[in-house]
KOLMISE-88755 format. One record per residue (C-alpha): z negated, x negated, y negated; residue in one letter; residue number from 1. Coordinates in Angstrom, 3 decimals. Each point is the difference from the previous one (the first is absolute). Layout:
BEGIN
(site (Z,X,Y),'a',NUM);
...
This chain:
BEGIN
(site (-106.095,-74.809,-73.230),'m',1);
(site (-2.531,3.038,-0.199),'y',2);
(site (-2.012,1.484,-2.808),'t',3);
(site (-3.793,0.683,-0.156),'l',4);
(site (-1.747,2.132,-2.245),'v',5);
(site (-4.008,-0.182,-0.119),'n',6);
(site (-1.544,2.954,-1.518),'r',7);
(site (-3.392,-1.051,1.635),'g',8);
(site (-1.008,-2.982,-1.958),'e',9);
(site (-3.748,1.014,0.267),'d',10);
(site (0.253,-0.911,3.734),'s',11);
(site (-0.763,-3.599,0.773),'s',12);
(site (1.913,0.295,3.475),'v',13);
(site (3.074,1.098,-1.510),'y',14);
(site (-0.152,-2.163,-3.244),'k',15);
(site (-0.220,-2.983,2.584),'y',16);
(site (3.015,1.168,2.127),'i',17);
(site (2.125,0.720,-3.187),'t',18);
(site (-0.577,-3.908,-0.975),'q',19);
(site (0.723,-0.759,3.549),'l',20);
(site (3.286,1.663,0.330),'l',21);
(site (1.146,-0.950,-3.563),'v',22);
(site (-1.046,-3.603,0.077),'k',23);
(site (-0.930,-1.193,3.389),'g',24);
(site (2.045,-2.567,1.548),'s',25);
(site (0.748,1.845,3.302),'a',26);
(site (1.360,3.001,-1.880),'w',27);
(site (1.868,-1.929,-2.708),'s',28);
(site (2.897,1.818,-1.338),'g',29);
(site (-0.619,2.886,2.126),'k',30);
(site (-1.848,2.260,-2.599),'w',31);
(site (-0.112,0.607,-3.694),'k',32);
(site (-2.442,1.935,-1.881),'l',33);
(site (1.398,3.199,-1.954),'g',34);
(site (-1.533,2.157,-2.711),'p',35);
(site (-2.601,2.574,1.217),'k',36);
(site (2.317,2.938,-0.996),'d',37);
(site (2.845,-1.443,1.838),'y',38);
(site (1.563,2.599,2.144),'a',39);
(site (2.204,-2.087,2.437),'r',40);
(site (-2.757,-2.071,1.412),'f',41);
(site (-0.080,-0.968,3.685),'n',42);
(site (-3.777,-0.452,0.195),'l',43);
(site (-2.565,1.777,-2.009),'m',44);
(site (-3.441,-0.940,-0.225),'f',45);
(site (-1.725,3.494,-1.123),'g',46);
(site (-3.140,0.641,-1.876),'e',47);
(site (-3.485,-0.064,2.013),'r',48);
(site (-0.184,3.646,-0.280),'q',49);
(site (2.880,1.160,2.135),'t',50);
(site (0.118,3.477,-1.369),'r',51);
(site (1.963,-1.094,-3.104),'v',52);
(site (2.779,-1.265,1.932),'l',53);
(site (3.192,2.369,-0.098),'d',54);
(site (1.349,-0.244,3.432),'y',55);
(site (2.706,2.714,-0.545),'t',56);
(site (1.804,-2.718,-2.211),'r',57);
(site (-0.052,-2.647,2.601),'i',58);
(site (2.367,-0.837,2.610),'g',59);
(site (3.146,2.076,-1.612),'h',60);
(site (2.244,-2.864,-1.156),'i',61);
(site (2.798,-0.533,2.234),'s',62);
(site (0.263,-2.980,1.905),'s',63);
(site (-3.474,-1.379,-1.783),'l',64);
(site (-2.646,-0.586,2.496),'r',65);
(site (-3.444,0.758,-1.466),'q',66);
(site (-3.564,-0.302,0.950),'a',67);
(site (-3.414,0.541,-1.422),'v',68);
(site (-3.595,-1.213,1.012),'n',69);
(site (-1.404,3.171,0.632),'y',70);
(site (0.499,2.936,2.594),'y',71);
(site (0.335,3.196,-1.617),'r',72);
(site (-3.241,2.283,0.654),'g',73);
(site (-2.297,-2.990,1.030),'s',74);
(site (-2.075,0.461,-3.018),'e',75);
(site (-0.469,3.774,0.527),'r',76);
(site (-0.246,-0.225,3.777),'l',77);
(site (-2.251,-2.911,0.954),'l',78);
(site (-0.965,-2.116,-3.153),'c',79);
(site (-2.541,2.452,-1.772),'k',80);
(site (-3.205,0.857,1.682),'k',81);
(site (0.602,3.991,0.230),'v',82);
(site (3.405,-0.268,1.403),'p',83);
(site (-1.364,-2.745,2.506),'l',84);
(site (-2.615,2.319,1.381),'v',85);
(site (2.408,2.753,0.417),'k',86);
(site (2.336,-1.945,1.920),'f',87);
(site (-2.363,-1.818,2.217),'v',88);
(site (-1.163,3.686,1.018),'r',89);
(site (3.450,0.669,1.077),'s',90);
(site (0.137,-3.083,2.259),'l',91);
(site (-3.723,0.401,1.457),'t',92);
(site (-0.947,3.641,-0.745),'g',93);
(site (-3.077,0.920,-2.136),'h',94);
(site (-3.235,-0.349,1.742),'s',95);
(site (-3.345,0.481,-1.427),'d',96);
(site (-1.405,-2.670,1.957),'v',97);
(site (2.200,-2.912,-0.936),'k',98);
(site (3.585,-1.371,-0.541),'f',99);
(site (0.892,-2.842,2.482),'s',100);
(site (0.753,-2.569,-2.660),'w',101);
(site (-0.564,1.899,-3.525),'l',102);
(site (-3.538,0.795,-0.865),'p',103);
(site (-0.792,3.803,0.068),'v',104);
(site (1.361,1.301,-3.255),'s',105);
(site (0.254,2.983,-2.202),'y',106);
(site (2.157,0.958,-2.820),'i',107);
(site (-2.014,1.440,-2.993),'v',108);
(site (1.463,0.987,-3.327),'l',109);
(site (-1.771,0.629,-3.493),'p',110);
(site (-0.710,3.607,-0.168),'k',111);
(site (2.192,0.053,-3.243),'r',112);
(site (3.011,-1.028,2.305),'l',113);
(site (-0.460,2.175,2.929),'k',114);
(site (1.698,2.949,-1.116),'s',115);
(site (3.118,-1.802,-1.236),'k',116);
(site (0.102,-2.350,3.292),'s',117);
(site (-0.230,3.286,2.069),'e',118);
(site (3.640,1.019,-1.305),'t',119);
(site (1.665,-3.398,1.156),'k',120);
(site (0.864,1.225,3.445),'s',121);
(site (-3.525,-0.793,1.367),'g',122);
(site (0.799,-3.811,-0.879),'y',123);
(site (-3.565,-0.357,-1.451),'y',124);
(site (-2.419,1.954,2.229),'t',125);
(site (-3.419,-0.169,-1.429),'d',126);
(site (-2.346,-0.699,2.994),'e',127);
(site (-3.471,0.057,-1.948),'r',128);
(site (-1.617,2.431,2.468),'e',129);
(site (1.081,-1.766,2.953),'e',130);
(site (-1.246,-3.120,-1.326),'f',131);
(site (-3.272,1.580,-0.940),'l',132);
(site (-0.657,1.412,3.593),'a',133);
(site (0.950,-3.002,1.835),'f',134);
(site (-2.114,-2.278,-2.343),'a',135);
(site (-3.019,1.985,0.552),'n',136);
(site (0.030,-0.701,3.618),'k',137);
(site (-0.161,-3.522,-0.187),'l',138);
(site (-3.022,-2.107,-0.177),'e',139);
(site (1.770,-2.770,-1.385),'e',140);
(site (1.321,1.291,-3.213),'k',141);
(site (1.621,-2.926,-2.312),'i',142);
(site (3.637,1.085,-1.175),'w',143);
(site (2.381,-1.664,-2.094),'i',144);
(site (2.107,2.103,-2.241),'a',145);
(site (3.472,-1.655,-1.298),'k',146);
(site (2.496,1.407,-2.300),'s',147);
(site (3.397,0.763,1.416),'s',148);
(site (2.004,-2.559,-2.128),'s',149);
(site (-2.911,-2.158,-0.848),'g',150);
(site (0.392,-3.990,0.111),'s',151);
(site (-2.113,-3.075,-0.825),'k',152);
(site (-3.299,1.597,0.983),'g',153);
(site (0.222,2.682,-2.573),'k',154);
(site (-1.074,3.741,0.459),'n',155);
(site (-2.146,-0.938,3.182),'i',156);
(site (-3.297,1.439,0.163),'y',157);
(site (-2.577,-0.490,3.102),'i',158);
(site (-2.981,2.288,0.524),'s',159);
(site (-2.382,1.308,2.508),'h',160);
(site (0.046,3.355,-1.919),'d',161);
(site (2.653,2.128,0.638),'v',162);
(site (-0.405,2.364,-3.020),'q',163);
(site (-0.061,-3.201,-2.166),'t',164);
(site (3.284,-0.877,1.597),'i',165);
(site (1.624,3.405,-0.906),'l',166);
(site (-1.370,-0.005,-3.465),'e',167);
(site (1.794,-3.364,-0.650),'f',168);
(site (3.184,1.251,1.355),'i',169);
(site (-0.146,3.280,-1.848),'d',170);
(site (0.236,-2.096,-3.462),'e',171);
(site (3.225,-1.780,1.330),'q',172);
(site (3.373,1.080,-0.623),'s',173);
(site (1.487,-0.770,3.366),'q',174);
(site (-0.596,0.607,3.741),'g',175);
(site (-2.400,-2.131,1.892),'f',176);
(site (-0.311,-1.127,3.585),'v',177);
(site (-3.698,0.215,1.247),'v',178);
(site (-0.560,-2.421,2.833),'q',179);
(site (-2.740,-0.770,2.313),'k',180);
(site (-1.238,-3.333,-1.153),'y',181);
(site (-0.095,-2.746,2.864),'i',182);
(site (-3.338,-0.849,0.151),'e',183);
(site (0.192,-2.720,2.619),'n',184);
(site (2.695,-2.400,-1.290),'p',185);
(site (0.594,-3.254,1.754),'l',186);
(site (-1.756,-2.613,-2.353),'l',187);
(site (0.825,-3.455,-1.114),'l',188);
(site (-2.516,-2.862,-0.500),'d',189);
(site (-2.589,0.829,-2.556),'g',190);
(site (0.245,3.641,1.375),'n',191);
(site (3.054,0.903,-2.240),'r',192);
(site (2.785,2.603,0.333),'k',193);
(site (3.451,-0.557,-0.038),'f',194);
(site (3.467,1.944,0.568),'d',195);
(site (3.232,-1.354,1.288),'i',196);
(site (3.257,0.009,-1.706),'r',197);
(site (3.071,-0.202,2.198),'s',198);
(site (3.627,-0.177,-1.436),'w',199);
(site (2.536,2.062,1.841),'v',200);
(site (3.898,-0.043,-0.663),'l',201);
(site (2.197,2.965,0.963),'l',202);
(site (3.562,-1.029,-0.133),'d',203);
(site (3.411,1.641,-0.810),'h',204);
(site (0.086,0.792,3.722),'q',205);
(site (-3.520,1.427,0.283),'y',206);
(site (-1.202,-2.883,1.761),'t',207);
(site (-3.629,-0.971,-0.401),'i',208);
(site (-1.043,-3.301,-0.799),'h',209);
(site (-3.450,-1.237,-0.260),'v',210);
(site (-1.007,-3.026,-2.022),'f',211);
(site (-1.664,-2.417,2.409),'s',212);
(site (-2.531,-1.350,-2.831),'e',213);
(site (-2.280,2.469,-1.541),'g',214);
(site (-3.357,0.005,-2.069),'v',215);
(site (-3.414,1.240,0.026),'l',216);
(site (-1.442,1.018,-3.421),'r',217);
(site (-3.483,-0.647,0.083),'t',218);
(site (-3.248,1.392,-1.824),'s',219);
(site (-2.305,-2.644,-2.016),'s',220);
(site (-3.063,2.142,0.845),'e',221);
(site (-1.808,0.830,3.075),'p',222);
(site (0.666,3.381,1.446),'y',223);
(site (-2.927,2.510,-0.737),'d',224);
(site (0.610,3.637,1.139),'a',225);
(site (-3.411,0.832,-1.775),'s',226);
(site (1.507,-1.057,-3.460),'d',227);
(site (3.198,2.231,-0.869),'l',228);
(site (-0.057,-1.036,-3.456),'q',229);
(site (0.941,-3.744,0.543),'n',230);
(site (3.702,0.414,0.121),'i',231);
(site (0.694,-3.771,0.697),'t',232);
(site (-2.085,0.565,3.260),'s',233);
(site (2.381,2.698,0.995),'h',234);
(site (3.503,-0.273,-1.301),'l',235);
(site (1.841,-3.172,0.685),'t',236);
(site (2.656,0.720,-2.596),'n',237);
(site (0.910,-3.391,-1.609),'h',238);
(site (-0.061,1.915,-3.574),'c',239);
(site (-3.656,1.204,0.661),'i',240);
(site (-1.155,-3.321,1.657),'q',241);
(site (1.271,-2.093,-2.722),'e',242);
(site (-1.071,2.183,-2.961),'q',243);
(site (-3.466,0.911,1.211),'f',244);
(site (-1.214,-2.858,2.204),'s',245);
(site (-1.743,-3.016,-1.128),'a',246);
(site (0.471,-1.417,3.383),'d',247);
(site (3.707,0.387,0.081),'f',248);
(site (1.435,-2.877,1.889),'g',249);
(site (-3.377,-1.324,1.205),'r',250);
(site (1.238,0.374,3.789),'y',251);
(site (3.646,-0.302,-0.119),'e',252);
(site (2.693,-0.943,-2.726),'d',253);
(site (0.979,3.059,-1.746),'g',254);
(site (-2.164,2.138,2.750),'n',255);
(site (3.266,-0.133,2.376),'e',256);
(site (-0.380,-1.258,3.638),'l',257);
(site (3.185,-0.468,1.919),'f',258);
(site (0.678,1.063,3.640),'f',259);
(site (-0.271,-3.347,1.378),'d',260);
(site (-3.382,-0.502,-1.299),'e',261);
(site (-1.098,3.670,0.839),'f',262);
(site (1.160,-0.798,3.708),'a',263);
(site (-2.162,-3.035,0.124),'r',264);
(site (-3.080,2.102,-1.334),'y',265);
(site (0.510,2.561,2.649),'l',266);
(site (0.201,-2.290,2.752),'k',267);
(site (-2.896,-1.992,-0.899),'e',268);
(site (-2.102,2.707,-1.364),'k',269);
(site (0.817,2.917,2.428),'h',270);
(site (2.279,-1.558,2.793),'q',271);
(site (2.546,2.627,-0.973),'v',272);
(site (3.706,-0.973,-0.356),'s',273);
(site (1.561,0.969,-3.148),'f',274);
(site (3.757,-0.096,1.577),'a',275);
(site (-1.140,2.041,3.211),'s',276);
(site (-2.755,2.424,-1.597),'d',277);
(site (0.777,0.685,-3.400),'i',278);
(site (3.499,-0.823,-0.807),'l',279);
(site (1.428,2.530,2.756),'p',280);
(site (-1.722,2.574,-1.819),'q',281);
(site (1.332,-0.613,-3.180),'i',282);
(site (3.589,-0.263,1.458),'n',283);
(site (-0.490,3.511,1.536),'t',284);
(site (-1.079,1.770,-2.992),'i',285);
(site (2.942,-1.448,-2.120),'v',286);
(site (2.316,0.909,2.731),'k',287);
(site (-1.359,3.667,0.205),'k',288);
(site (0.031,0.373,-3.705),'c',289);
(site (3.472,-1.112,-0.739),'l',290);
(site (1.728,1.256,3.098),'l',291);
(site (-1.612,3.452,-0.500),'g',292);
(site (1.816,0.145,-3.513),'l',293);
(site (3.353,-1.391,1.086),'k',294);
(site (1.892,3.327,0.111),'e',295);
(site (-1.160,0.590,-3.680),'e',296);
(site (0.444,-3.666,-1.401),'l',297);
(site (3.044,-1.135,1.820),'t',298);
(site (3.003,-0.686,-2.099),'t',299);
(site (2.450,0.363,2.846),'e',300);
(site (3.033,1.738,-1.036),'g',301);
(site (-0.758,-0.665,-3.714),'l',302);
(site (2.169,-1.908,-2.356),'g',303);
(site (-2.709,-2.518,-0.774),'y',304);
(site (-2.232,-2.042,2.037),'d',305);
(site (-4.206,-0.513,-0.363),'s',306);
(site (-2.266,-2.409,1.043),'f',307);
(site (-3.730,0.009,-0.968),'q',308);
(site (-3.017,-2.370,-0.048),'l',309);
(site (-3.104,1.941,0.904),'f',310);
(site (-3.941,-1.277,-0.347),'g',311);
(site (-1.994,1.668,2.817),'f',312);
(site (-3.785,-0.141,-0.494),'d',313);
(site (-2.282,-0.083,2.882),'f',314);
(site (-3.656,-0.054,0.669),'m',315);
(site (-1.759,-1.327,3.268),'v',316);
(site (-3.339,1.403,1.214),'d',317);
(site (-2.695,-1.535,1.857),'a',318);
(site (1.312,1.146,3.142),'k',319);
(site (3.587,-1.876,-0.740),'f',320);
(site (1.665,3.325,-0.492),'h',321);
(site (3.022,-0.128,-2.752),'v',322);
(site (-0.059,2.852,-2.552),'w',323);
(site (2.818,0.423,-2.398),'l',324);
(site (-1.030,0.496,-3.717),'l',325);
(site (2.928,0.295,-1.868),'e',326);
(site (3.842,-0.816,-0.362),'v',327);
(site (1.301,-1.830,-3.213),'n',328);
(site (3.645,0.489,-0.604),'g',329);
(site (0.254,-2.672,-2.738),'a',330);
(site (-2.334,-2.707,1.137),'p',331);
(site (-0.973,-3.220,-1.619),'a',332);
(site (-0.294,-3.250,1.998),'c',333);
(site (-2.241,-2.746,0.282),'a',334);
(site (1.194,-3.028,-1.772),'n',335);
(site (-0.357,-2.321,2.728),'a',336);
(site (2.198,2.366,2.240),'l',337);
(site (2.483,1.008,-2.654),'l',338);
(site (2.607,-2.638,0.434),'p',339);
(site (0.361,0.438,3.727),'a',340);
(site (-0.019,3.742,-0.359),'l',341);
(site (2.564,0.045,-2.416),'a',342);
(site (2.381,-2.282,1.871),'e',343);
(site (-0.254,1.904,3.245),'d',344);
(site (0.416,3.262,-1.674),'l',345);
(site (3.113,-1.313,-1.612),'v',346);
(site (1.004,-0.972,3.512),'r',347);
(site (-1.044,3.149,1.945),'k',348);
(site (0.927,2.842,-2.733),'a',349);
(site (2.672,-1.323,-2.389),'i',350);
(site (1.999,-2.586,1.674),'d',351);
(site (1.089,2.314,2.728),'p',352);
(site (1.028,2.835,-2.452),'i',353);
(site (2.064,-2.643,-2.256),'f',354);
(site (1.049,-2.653,2.401),'p',355);
(site (1.337,-3.267,-1.239),'d',356);
(site (0.614,-3.410,1.589),'h',357);
(site (-2.796,-1.697,-1.816),'k',358);
(site (-2.406,2.223,1.445),'s',359);
(site (0.090,-2.113,3.447),'e',360);
(site (-1.228,-3.040,-1.920),'e',361);
(site (-3.537,-1.291,0.553),'p',362);
(site (-2.101,1.400,-2.597),'r',363);
(site (-2.184,-2.053,-2.395),'r',364);
(site (-2.698,1.600,-1.921),'s',365);
(site (0.631,0.941,-3.659),'y',366);
(site (-3.165,-0.605,-1.662),'q',367);
(site (-0.674,1.709,-3.339),'t',368);
(site (-2.298,-0.958,-2.711),'q',369);
(site (-2.578,2.601,0.997),'s',370);
(site (-0.712,-1.340,3.403),'i',371);
(site (-2.565,-2.629,-0.158),'t',372);
(site (-1.671,0.590,3.342),'t',373);
(site (1.237,-1.885,3.180),'e',374);
(site (2.590,2.157,1.861),'s',375);
(site (-0.754,1.213,3.498),'r',376);
(site (2.534,0.745,2.659),'k',377);
(site (0.846,3.269,1.305),'g',378);
(site (2.753,2.137,1.148),'v',379);
(site (0.805,3.743,0.442),'f',380);
(site (-0.181,0.847,3.617),'m',381);
(site (1.649,3.296,1.758),'i',382);
(site (-2.474,2.200,1.629),'i',383);
């Protein structure tokens, strides 16, 4: 019997997987749940903020195989907005015209942090002057400022006025990415914006799996580039839409549209194939990001194993070009997809590390009380 400790109870995904392993019929008798501070665990689900994991204390117990659900360094290198910009530049080269799949971006620091940041080996280099020089060349001047570690739509500012953006950043306490706003987004019925959440599993052998199901997070309001104050017209984050839009849920239940529904929309409305025209772009970006960090993230040669579920967020413009928005290192999952995603994650990421004859039995979904919507089928596919 293997021992699991769950220190990430605020994660709906790993809360579900914990119940699946401990109580699910297909894994009956294979796993037991230990105390959070238990050192002789086999599998640990860590806190959502990966930096609090003490990796130096993992994998040093003789004959005990241990695994954690995060790759060390993923938060620092990929899952915050400033490091993501720096990393993409290392892959594509800095261009004053555009990045190929990340909107042109600049790192801007509050003035009070600038002197401190310059002493950290150049990790945060303020690009305020470069941003101003480039912005002044453009005719279309909508910019969006995002705090490096912001989430749930917090600390985002959209404006035509670059000086106003800089004044906003100077009032903050962390670095920001100032990014060229995508002014020609592909719109759904009702002229509404959306973004795409794709779930990606990186297993312990550094094989990349993309979940076959995904979700569009939709806006409740028509897109209006002339009104930047109406945040529900521009930000599709669930927290923003549910809190501020009186029309939340009017078009889609929970403002969620699934891949098969989106594929039908593209085919009927635009004669575009999701499978041929959109999905390959998503998979290419995912592979470039994760393979580009392999030397820094891999656990090869270490005394423990890692795997991680990522949430890659994308936007599609009116020319059907896919843009990467950000990468979440501890993503939530749509309720309708959670049972299938959780079971297949266990099969692809956990069972191979901790083999047992029971893992070959047919799987039956273990429903928790928190899941009330009809489950959708889906599997992780190697790309």
